[in-house]
C-alpha positions in Angstrom: 77.1 89.2 71.6 76.0 88.2 68.3 73.1 90.0 66.5 71.1 87.1 65.0 68.1 89.6 63.7 66.4 92.7 64.2 66.0 94.4 67.5 64.3 97.4 68.4 63.9 99.6 71.6 62.5 103.0 72.9 60.1 105.0 71.4 59.7 108.8 69.2 58.7 110.3 72.0 60.3 113.4 73.3 63.5 112.7 75.6 63.6 109.1 74.4 66.1 107.3 71.5 64.9 104.3 69.3 67.3 102.4 67.9 67.0 99.5 66.0 70.2 96.5 65.6 70.6 94.6 63.4 73.7 91.9 61.8 76.4 93.8 60.2 79.1 93.0 58.0 82.2 94.0 60.1 82.7 95.7 62.4 80.3 98.2 64.2 78.2 101.0 62.3 75.9 104.0 63.2 73.1 106.0 61.7 72.3 108.1 63.9 69.4 110.7 63.5 69.0 113.3 66.5 67.8 116.7 66.7 70.6 117.2 69.1 73.8 115.8 66.8 75.7 119.5 66.5 75.7 119.5 70.2 76.0 116.4 71.5 76.4 113.8 68.4 80.4 112.8 69.7 78.8 111.7 72.9 76.0 109.9 71.6 78.1 107.8 69.7 80.6 107.0 72.3 77.4 105.8 75.1 76.0 104.0 71.9 79.7 102.8 71.0 81.2 102.0 74.7 77.6 100.2 75.4 78.0 98.1 72.1 82.1 96.8 73.5 80.8 96.1 77.4 78.3 93.9 75.8 80.9 92.5 73.2 79.4 93.8 70.4 81.5 93.6 67.1 79.9 93.9 64.3 76.8 95.1 63.7 74.1 98.1 62.5 72.4 100.3 64.4 70.2 103.3 64.2 69.4 105.4 66.4 66.7 108.5 66.0 67.3 110.7 69.3 64.5 113.5 70.7 67.7 114.2 73.7 67.5 111.4 75.4 69.6 111.2 78.5 73.3 109.3 78.5 71.2 106.5 81.0 68.7 106.8 78.3 70.5 106.0 75.2 72.6 103.5 77.4 69.6 101.3 78.4 67.6 101.3 74.9 70.6 99.8 73.7 70.6 97.1 75.5 67.8 95.7 75.5 67.9 96.4 71.4 71.5 94.2 71.8 69.7 91.6 73.4 66.7 91.6 71.4 68.2 90.8 68.7 70.7 88.5 69.7 67.1 86.5 71.1 68.4 86.4 74.5 65.9 88.1 77.4 67.0 91.3 79.5 66.6 90.3 82.3 66.5 87.3 84.1 64.4 86.7 87.2 64.5 85.4 90.1 61.5 83.4 91.6 
């Protein structure tokens, strides 16, 4: 997927994470601000990187402001922000 614009997902509430995805130059750049970075920073970055790889994103700048989100929340926020940044709907509804 090609990131074409800025996409944001999440909140700054407790137990959530706000993820911003923007077009990037070369590779993946992750800026992480977290209240638990010392304990879980490596795992948070891994969850972000793995989710981006699953979606086929090679070049992007990611800013994640974490307030103690679980792994599943981090991955969901990254996916939603990427879909928004690529201009694609996150869910295709079948009627």
